[in-house]
N, C-alpha and C positions, 0 to 999 in steps of 0.2 A: 331327766335329761333325754333330748330327742336323738334318735339314732338315724343317721342319713346313709343310704346306700351310696357307694362311691360315684356311680354314674348320675344320680340325682343331685349329689353335691356339686359336681361339675356344672350341671345345668343351672343350678341356683346361682353359682358364682357368675356364670356368663349372663345372667338375667340383666344385671346393671349396666353391662357394657355394649349389648347389641342394640342396633337401631331397630325401630318398629318395622315389622315385615310389611311387604306390599299386600294389599288386600286381594285375596284370591278366592275367597268363599263368597258365593252369591246368595244372599239371604232372600232375594225375591224368587229364584229358582227353587230354593229350598222350600219356600212356602207353597209352591205348586205341589211339591210332594207331600207336604202336610195335607193340602186340600184333597189330593187323590185318595190318600188313606181314608180320610173322613167319608169321601164319596163311596167307598166300598160298603160302608155301614158298620155295624158293630163287629169288630174282628175278634169274636169269641171263639175259642177253640171247639172245633167240631161243627162249625156253621159254614155255609157256602161263602160268605164274606171273608172269613178266616182263610179259606182255601184259595179265593181269588187273590187276596193280598199276598199270601205266600208265593203264588206264581208270578205275580208282578215284581216282588222283591228279588226273586230268583233271576228273572230276566234282566233286570236293571243291573244287578251286581255283576252278572257274567259279562257285561260289555264294559265294565269299568276296572274290576279287580284283576290282579295276576292270577288269583286262584279263589275259587269259592267252594267252601266246605259246608255241606248240608248235613246237619245232625237230625236225623229223623227217628222218632220212637213213639210208642204209645204209653201214655200215662193213665194209670187207673187210679181214680179218685178215692178219697175216704168213703165216698157214698156208693162206690162200685161202677161208676161211669168210665168208659174208655175214651180218652181224648187223643186225636193224632196231633203230635207236636213237631215243630221245626225250629231249629236254630239255624241261622245263616251266618257264617264266618267269612267275610271278605278280607283277602290277604294281599298286601302289597310289599314288594321287595323281600321275596321269599328267602333270599340267601343271606340277609342281614344277620349279624351276630347279636345285635340288640333289637328288641321289639317293644312297642307300646300298644296298648289295647284301649279301645274306646267301645262303650256298649250302650244300648238302649232296649227296652222292651217294645215289642210291636203288637201285642194282643191288647184287648180292651176288657173292661169289666162287665160280667153278666148283669149284676144287680148293683144299684147305687146303694151305698151303705154309709154315707157321711152321717155322724150321729145327730147333726143339727138339722138334716134335711127331713121334711115332713111330707114330701110329695110321694107319688107312686114308686115302687121299687123297680123301676125300669132299667135297661142297660145304659151304660155310659158311652157317649160318642167318642171320647178320647181324643179330642183336638189337641189338648195339652198333654194329658196323661196317657203317653204312648206315642202319638203321631209327632209331636215336637222333637222328641229325641231322635226317632228314626229319620226325620227330615234333616236334622243336623249331620247325622252320619252319612246320609245319601249325598248331601252338599259336600261333605268332605271327600266322598269317594269321587265326585266330579273333579275336585281340585287335584286330588292325588293321581287321577288318570292323566290329567293335562301336564302335571309336573311330578313325576315319580319322587318318592321320598328318599332321603339318605339312610333313614332308619327304617326298620321293619314296622309296619303298621297293620294291626288287625281291627277290623270293624265288626263287632258282634252284635247281631239282632237276636235277642232272646225271646222266647215264647213263654206264655203261661205265668207271667209275673203277677198277674192281677186277677186270677180266676176266682179265688175263694176268700174267706175271712181270714185276715192276717193273724188274729187272736185265737180263733177256735178251730181253724183248719189249716195249720201251719204247713202240713205236707202238700197242700194244693196251691200254694203261692210260690213264687220265686223258683218255678219249676224249671225253666230253661237255664237259668244261672247255676242252679244246683247240678243239672245234668252236665253243663259245660265244665264245671269245676271238677267233676269226676271223669270227664272224658276230654282232657285237653290235647291239642294237637302236638305232634312231635316237634322237637326243635327247642330253642331257648324260651324260657318263660318270659312274660313281659317284665320289663323294668317296673312298670306301674300300670294301673288301669283307671280310666275315668268313665264313670257312669253319667249319662245325661238323662234326667227325668224331670218332666214338668218345667221345661225350659223355654216355652213359647209364650208364657203369659205377657200380655201387652204391658203390663206394669211390673216388669221383671226385676227382682232384687234377690241376689244369690249370697247367702251367708254360709260360712263353713259348717257342714253338717257334723253332728256330734260323734257318730261312729267313725267317720272319716278322720276327724282330728285325733280320736283315740287310737285308730288303727294304722294310719298312714299319715302322720302329720307333716312329713317332708314333702308328700305329694300335694297336700293342701297348700303348703307354702309355695310350692312351685307354680301351681295353677293360679293362685291369686296374685302372685308376683308378676307373672306374665300378663295376666289380664290388666294390671295396673300400668304395666310398661307400655302396652299397646293402646292405652287410652280408655279402658273400660272399668276403671275403679268405681264409677258411680253405680254399676250393676253388680260387679263382683266386690261386694263390701267385706273387707277382712276384719271381721269382728267375731272371733272365736267365742263360743259360749252364749251367743245370741241367736244361732241358728237352731233348726230342729235337730232332734236325734231320731233317726228313722230305721226301720227294718226295711231294707231294699236290696237290690241285686248285688250291690258291692259287698254286703255282708257274707254272702255265700262264697265270694271269691277271697275275701279275707281269711275265711276259715281254712283254706288250702294254701295260705301263705303268699297270696298276690297282694301287693301293696295298692289296694283299690280305694277310691273315694266316690262319693255321690255329689254331683253338681245338680242342685235341685232347689226349686223355689216352692217352699211348702206354705206359701201365703197366697193362695189362689182365690181371689175375689174377697169381698168383705168378710172378715172372720174366717177365711178359707172355705166360703160357702159354695164355690164351684167344684171343689174336689170330690171325686167319686159321686157325682150327681149328673142328671141330664143336662145341666147347664154348661158342661165342659164342651163348648161348641166353637166354631170357627170365629165368631165375633169377639172371642176373649183372647185370641192369640194374635201375634204379628210377625211380619217379615223382619222388622227391626230387631226383635229379641232373638230371632234365629241367627241374624247377622252377628250380634255380639258374641254369642256362644260359639257359632262356627269360626269366627275370627280367633277366638281363643284356642280352639281345638287345632287349627291350622298352625297357629304360632307355636304350640307345643311340639307339633311335628317338625317344624323348621328349625327348632332349637338344635336339632341333631345335625351336625355337618360331617362330611366324609373325613 
Protein backbone atom coordinates (compact mmCIF):
# COMPACT_ATOMS: atom_id res chain seq x y z
CA UNK A 1 0.00 0.00 0.00
CA UNK A 2 1.28 3.47 -0.84
CA UNK A 3 1.60 5.91 2.03
CA UNK A 4 0.67 9.51 1.23
CA UNK A 5 1.67 12.45 3.36
CA UNK A 6 -1.38 14.64 4.18
CA UNK A 7 -0.20 17.67 2.24
CA UNK A 8 0.58 15.61 -0.85
CA UNK A 9 -2.76 13.83 -0.67
CA UNK A 10 -4.53 17.18 -0.73
CA UNK A 11 -2.49 18.24 -3.75
CA UNK A 12 -3.35 15.02 -5.60
CA UNK A 13 -7.06 15.47 -4.87
CA UNK A 14 -6.88 19.01 -6.20
CA UNK A 15 -5.19 17.98 -9.43
CA UNK A 16 -8.36 16.89 -11.19
CA UNK A 17 -10.28 20.06 -10.38
CA UNK A 18 -7.88 22.88 -11.19
CA UNK A 19 -7.69 24.67 -14.52
CA UNK A 20 -4.36 24.58 -16.35
CA UNK A 21 -2.16 27.41 -15.07
CA UNK A 22 -1.05 30.28 -17.29
CA UNK A 23 2.35 29.78 -18.89
CA UNK A 24 4.90 31.77 -16.94
CA UNK A 25 8.10 29.80 -17.56
CA UNK A 26 10.08 31.07 -20.56
CA UNK A 27 11.83 28.17 -22.28
CA UNK A 28 13.65 30.43 -24.74
CA UNK A 29 15.24 32.43 -21.94
CA UNK A 30 16.04 29.23 -20.06
CA UNK A 31 17.87 28.00 -23.14
CA UNK A 32 20.13 31.06 -23.02
CA UNK A 33 21.08 30.02 -19.49
CA UNK A 34 21.95 26.57 -20.84
CA UNK A 35 24.07 28.12 -23.61
CA UNK A 36 25.89 30.33 -21.13
CA UNK A 37 26.87 27.38 -18.98
CA UNK A 38 28.25 25.45 -21.94
CA UNK A 39 30.07 28.62 -22.98
CA UNK A 40 32.05 28.60 -19.74
CA UNK A 41 33.57 25.28 -20.79
CA UNK A 42 33.92 22.13 -18.74
CA UNK A 43 32.54 22.90 -15.25
CA UNK A 44 34.89 20.49 -13.49
CA UNK A 45 35.52 21.20 -9.79
CA UNK A 46 38.84 22.94 -9.28
CA UNK A 47 39.03 24.51 -12.76
CA UNK A 48 38.69 28.18 -13.81
CA UNK A 49 35.48 27.34 -15.73
CA UNK A 50 33.99 25.88 -12.56
CA UNK A 51 34.90 29.01 -10.57
CA UNK A 52 33.48 31.31 -13.28
CA UNK A 53 30.22 29.37 -13.39
CA UNK A 54 29.94 29.56 -9.60
CA UNK A 55 30.34 33.35 -9.67
CA UNK A 56 27.73 33.63 -12.44
CA UNK A 57 25.21 31.49 -10.56
CA UNK A 58 25.76 33.46 -7.38
CA UNK A 59 25.20 36.80 -9.13
CA UNK A 60 22.05 35.65 -10.94
CA UNK A 61 20.43 34.10 -7.90
CA UNK A 62 21.04 37.10 -5.65
CA UNK A 63 18.95 39.30 -7.97
CA UNK A 64 16.05 36.83 -7.99
CA UNK A 65 15.70 34.95 -4.69
CA UNK A 66 14.65 36.25 -1.29
CA UNK A 67 17.76 34.64 0.16
CA UNK A 68 20.78 32.77 -1.17
CA UNK A 69 22.66 30.30 1.01
CA UNK A 70 26.11 29.28 -0.24
CA UNK A 71 27.46 26.05 1.16
CA UNK A 72 31.23 26.13 0.61
CA UNK A 73 33.62 23.38 1.62
CA UNK A 74 36.66 21.44 0.43
CA UNK A 75 36.19 17.83 -0.59
CA UNK A 76 39.17 15.48 -0.43
CA UNK A 77 38.83 12.70 -2.98
CA UNK A 78 39.78 9.08 -2.54
CA UNK A 79 42.92 9.86 -4.54
CA UNK A 80 43.88 12.70 -2.22
CA UNK A 81 42.92 15.66 -4.41
CA UNK A 82 41.30 18.66 -2.70
CA UNK A 83 38.33 20.13 -4.58
CA UNK A 84 36.62 23.45 -3.75
CA UNK A 85 32.86 22.79 -3.68
CA UNK A 86 29.85 25.12 -3.77
CA UNK A 87 26.16 24.40 -3.34
CA UNK A 88 23.77 27.28 -3.96
CA UNK A 89 20.36 27.35 -2.26
CA UNK A 90 18.02 30.03 -3.61
CA UNK A 91 15.05 30.49 -1.25
CA UNK A 92 11.66 32.06 -1.87
CA UNK A 93 8.97 32.91 0.73
CA UNK A 94 11.15 32.33 3.76
CA UNK A 95 8.28 32.55 6.24
CA UNK A 96 6.19 29.78 4.68
CA UNK A 97 5.24 26.85 6.93
CA UNK A 98 5.42 24.42 4.00
CA UNK A 99 8.28 24.20 1.50
CA UNK A 100 9.10 22.28 -1.66
CA UNK A 101 12.56 21.67 -3.06
CA UNK A 102 13.81 21.47 -6.64
CA UNK A 103 17.41 20.61 -7.43
CA UNK A 104 19.93 20.00 -10.22
CA UNK A 105 23.70 19.53 -10.41
CA UNK A 106 25.83 22.23 -12.02
CA UNK A 107 29.18 20.47 -12.42
CA UNK A 108 30.32 18.41 -15.42
CA UNK A 109 32.18 15.16 -15.79
CA UNK A 110 36.02 15.19 -16.06
CA UNK A 111 36.21 12.10 -18.28
CA UNK A 112 33.72 10.39 -20.58
CA UNK A 113 32.92 6.90 -19.38
CA UNK A 114 29.92 5.65 -21.36
CA UNK A 115 30.66 1.91 -21.64
CA UNK A 116 29.79 1.89 -25.35
CA UNK A 117 31.88 4.96 -26.19
CA UNK A 118 35.17 4.11 -27.93
CA UNK A 119 36.61 7.59 -28.44
CA UNK A 120 39.15 9.59 -26.40
CA UNK A 121 38.39 9.86 -22.67
CA UNK A 122 37.91 13.62 -22.79
CA UNK A 123 35.70 15.82 -20.55
CA UNK A 124 31.95 16.01 -21.10
CA UNK A 125 30.47 19.37 -22.25
CA UNK A 126 27.32 18.75 -20.18
CA UNK A 127 24.74 20.53 -22.32
CA UNK A 128 22.12 18.07 -21.13
CA UNK A 129 23.84 16.40 -18.18
CA UNK A 130 24.08 19.37 -15.87
CA UNK A 131 23.21 22.52 -17.82
CA UNK A 132 19.63 21.52 -18.66
CA UNK A 133 18.52 21.04 -15.06
CA UNK A 134 20.24 24.25 -13.98
CA UNK A 135 18.56 26.13 -16.84
CA UNK A 136 15.14 24.93 -15.66
CA UNK A 137 15.85 26.06 -12.09
CA UNK A 138 17.04 29.48 -13.29
CA UNK A 139 13.94 29.87 -15.44
CA UNK A 140 11.82 29.01 -12.42
CA UNK A 141 13.73 31.61 -10.39
CA UNK A 142 12.78 34.22 -13.00
CA UNK A 143 9.10 33.29 -12.71
CA UNK A 144 9.16 33.21 -8.91
CA UNK A 145 10.75 36.66 -8.81
CA UNK A 146 7.93 38.07 -10.96
CA UNK A 147 5.16 36.30 -9.03
CA UNK A 148 6.20 35.17 -5.53
CA UNK A 149 4.92 31.73 -4.48
CA UNK A 150 2.34 30.97 -1.81
CA UNK A 151 4.47 28.05 -0.67
CA UNK A 152 8.11 28.15 0.33
CA UNK A 153 10.32 27.17 -2.61
CA UNK A 154 13.97 26.19 -2.47
CA UNK A 155 16.07 25.84 -5.62
CA UNK A 156 19.20 23.84 -4.89
CA UNK A 157 22.19 23.78 -7.25
CA UNK A 158 24.46 20.95 -6.12
CA UNK A 159 28.12 20.53 -6.94
CA UNK A 160 30.22 17.44 -7.54
CA UNK A 161 27.50 15.05 -8.68
CA UNK A 162 29.47 13.76 -11.64
CA UNK A 163 33.10 13.91 -10.57
CA UNK A 164 34.12 10.24 -10.52
CA UNK A 165 33.06 6.69 -11.31
CA UNK A 166 29.69 5.82 -9.75
CA UNK A 167 30.61 2.16 -9.28
CA UNK A 168 34.21 2.28 -8.06
CA UNK A 169 34.51 5.77 -6.49
CA UNK A 170 31.16 6.20 -4.73
CA UNK A 171 32.55 8.71 -2.24
CA UNK A 172 33.48 11.11 -5.03
CA UNK A 173 30.07 11.39 -6.73
CA UNK A 174 26.84 12.93 -5.43
CA UNK A 175 29.13 15.09 -3.30
CA UNK A 176 26.93 18.17 -3.12
CA UNK A 177 23.65 16.38 -2.42
CA UNK A 178 25.32 14.33 0.31
CA UNK A 179 26.67 17.53 1.86
CA UNK A 180 23.28 19.24 1.70
CA UNK A 181 21.60 16.20 3.27
CA UNK A 182 23.95 16.53 6.27
CA UNK A 183 23.73 20.34 6.46
CA UNK A 184 20.10 21.23 5.82
CA UNK A 185 18.94 24.78 6.59
CA UNK A 186 16.91 25.56 9.67
CA UNK A 187 13.14 25.56 9.39
CA UNK A 188 10.58 23.13 7.99
CA UNK A 189 11.80 20.27 5.86
CA UNK A 190 10.43 20.14 2.32
CA UNK A 191 7.17 18.33 1.69
CA UNK A 192 8.97 16.73 -1.24
CA UNK A 193 11.90 17.26 -3.60
CA UNK A 194 12.16 17.00 -7.38
CA UNK A 195 15.52 16.49 -9.08
CA UNK A 196 15.85 17.61 -12.71
CA UNK A 197 18.64 15.76 -14.55
CA UNK A 198 19.09 15.24 -18.31
CA UNK A 199 15.85 17.12 -19.06
CA UNK A 200 16.94 19.06 -22.16
CA UNK A 201 17.09 16.23 -24.71
CA UNK A 202 15.47 17.43 -27.94
CA UNK A 203 13.72 14.02 -28.07
CA UNK A 204 12.51 14.17 -24.47
CA UNK A 205 10.60 11.29 -22.87
CA UNK A 206 10.31 11.10 -19.10
CA UNK A 207 9.37 7.80 -17.47
CA UNK A 208 9.11 7.32 -13.69
CA UNK A 209 12.54 6.39 -12.33
CA UNK A 210 12.77 3.22 -10.24
CA UNK A 211 14.30 4.60 -7.02
CA UNK A 212 11.70 7.37 -7.11
CA UNK A 213 8.79 4.96 -7.43
CA UNK A 214 10.20 2.89 -4.58
CA UNK A 215 11.08 5.75 -2.23
CA UNK A 216 8.42 8.40 -2.92
CA UNK A 217 5.58 6.97 -5.05
CA UNK A 218 3.14 9.70 -4.02
CA UNK A 219 5.50 12.37 -5.38
CA UNK A 220 5.81 10.50 -8.68
CA UNK A 221 2.01 10.36 -8.86
CA UNK A 222 1.75 14.07 -8.16
CA UNK A 223 4.32 15.15 -10.74
CA UNK A 224 3.07 12.94 -13.56
CA UNK A 225 -0.57 13.82 -12.79
CA UNK A 226 0.20 17.53 -12.93
CA UNK A 227 2.10 17.07 -16.19
CA UNK A 228 -0.88 15.31 -17.74
CA UNK A 229 -3.28 17.94 -16.49
CA UNK A 230 -1.37 20.79 -18.16
CA UNK A 231 -0.99 18.96 -21.47
CA UNK A 232 2.44 17.32 -21.22
CA UNK A 233 1.47 13.65 -20.96
CA UNK A 234 3.25 12.92 -24.26
CA UNK A 235 6.56 13.75 -22.56
CA UNK A 236 5.81 12.72 -18.96
CA UNK A 237 4.76 9.18 -19.80
CA UNK A 238 3.31 7.50 -16.71
CA UNK A 239 4.55 3.95 -17.20
CA UNK A 240 6.09 2.73 -13.91
CA UNK A 241 8.47 -0.15 -14.40
CA UNK A 242 9.56 1.00 -17.84
CA UNK A 243 11.89 3.78 -16.71
CA UNK A 244 15.49 3.47 -15.52
CA UNK A 245 16.63 2.85 -11.96
CA UNK A 246 19.48 5.19 -11.18
CA UNK A 247 21.92 6.26 -8.50
CA UNK A 248 21.43 10.03 -8.54
CA UNK A 249 21.22 13.00 -6.18
CA UNK A 250 17.68 12.15 -5.06
CA UNK A 251 18.94 8.98 -3.36
CA UNK A 252 21.09 10.99 -0.94
CA UNK A 253 18.02 13.03 0.03
CA UNK A 254 15.89 9.92 0.45
CA UNK A 255 18.47 8.56 2.90
CA UNK A 256 17.70 11.41 5.32
CA UNK A 257 13.94 11.13 4.99
CA UNK A 258 13.18 13.65 2.22
CA UNK A 259 10.52 12.43 -0.22
CA UNK A 260 12.68 12.97 -3.30
CA UNK A 261 12.28 11.83 -6.91
CA UNK A 262 14.34 12.03 -10.09
CA UNK A 263 12.84 13.51 -13.27
CA UNK A 264 15.35 12.20 -15.80
CA UNK A 265 15.51 11.07 -19.43
CA UNK A 266 18.04 8.25 -19.45
CA UNK A 267 17.65 7.59 -23.16
CA UNK A 268 19.92 10.28 -24.55
CA UNK A 269 20.70 9.61 -28.19
CA UNK A 270 20.48 6.24 -29.99
CA UNK A 271 21.17 3.59 -27.38
CA UNK A 272 21.92 6.35 -24.84
CA UNK A 273 25.04 7.05 -26.90
CA UNK A 274 25.38 10.76 -25.96
CA UNK A 275 25.38 10.21 -22.18
CA UNK A 276 28.77 10.76 -20.50
CA UNK A 277 30.50 11.41 -23.83
CA UNK A 278 31.84 14.47 -25.71
CA UNK A 279 28.62 14.30 -27.80
CA UNK A 280 26.61 15.95 -24.99
CA UNK A 281 26.53 19.24 -26.89
CA UNK A 282 24.15 22.12 -27.64
CA UNK A 283 22.80 20.61 -30.85
CA UNK A 284 21.26 17.71 -28.85
CA UNK A 285 19.07 19.87 -26.57
CA UNK A 286 16.14 22.21 -27.11
CA UNK A 287 14.25 25.12 -25.58
CA UNK A 288 11.01 23.20 -26.19
CA UNK A 289 12.10 20.46 -23.79
CA UNK A 290 13.08 22.99 -21.14
CA UNK A 291 9.66 24.60 -21.61
CA UNK A 292 7.83 21.35 -20.85
CA UNK A 293 9.82 20.64 -17.69
CA UNK A 294 9.68 24.25 -16.52
CA UNK A 295 5.90 24.32 -17.04
CA UNK A 296 5.54 21.28 -14.80
CA UNK A 297 7.84 22.73 -12.15
CA UNK A 298 5.87 25.96 -12.01
CA UNK A 299 2.53 24.12 -12.02
CA UNK A 300 3.70 22.19 -8.95
CA UNK A 301 4.52 25.46 -7.21
CA UNK A 302 1.18 27.03 -8.08
CA UNK A 303 -0.70 23.99 -6.69
CA UNK A 304 -0.18 25.58 -3.29
CA UNK A 305 -2.62 28.38 -2.47
CA UNK A 306 -2.73 30.61 0.61
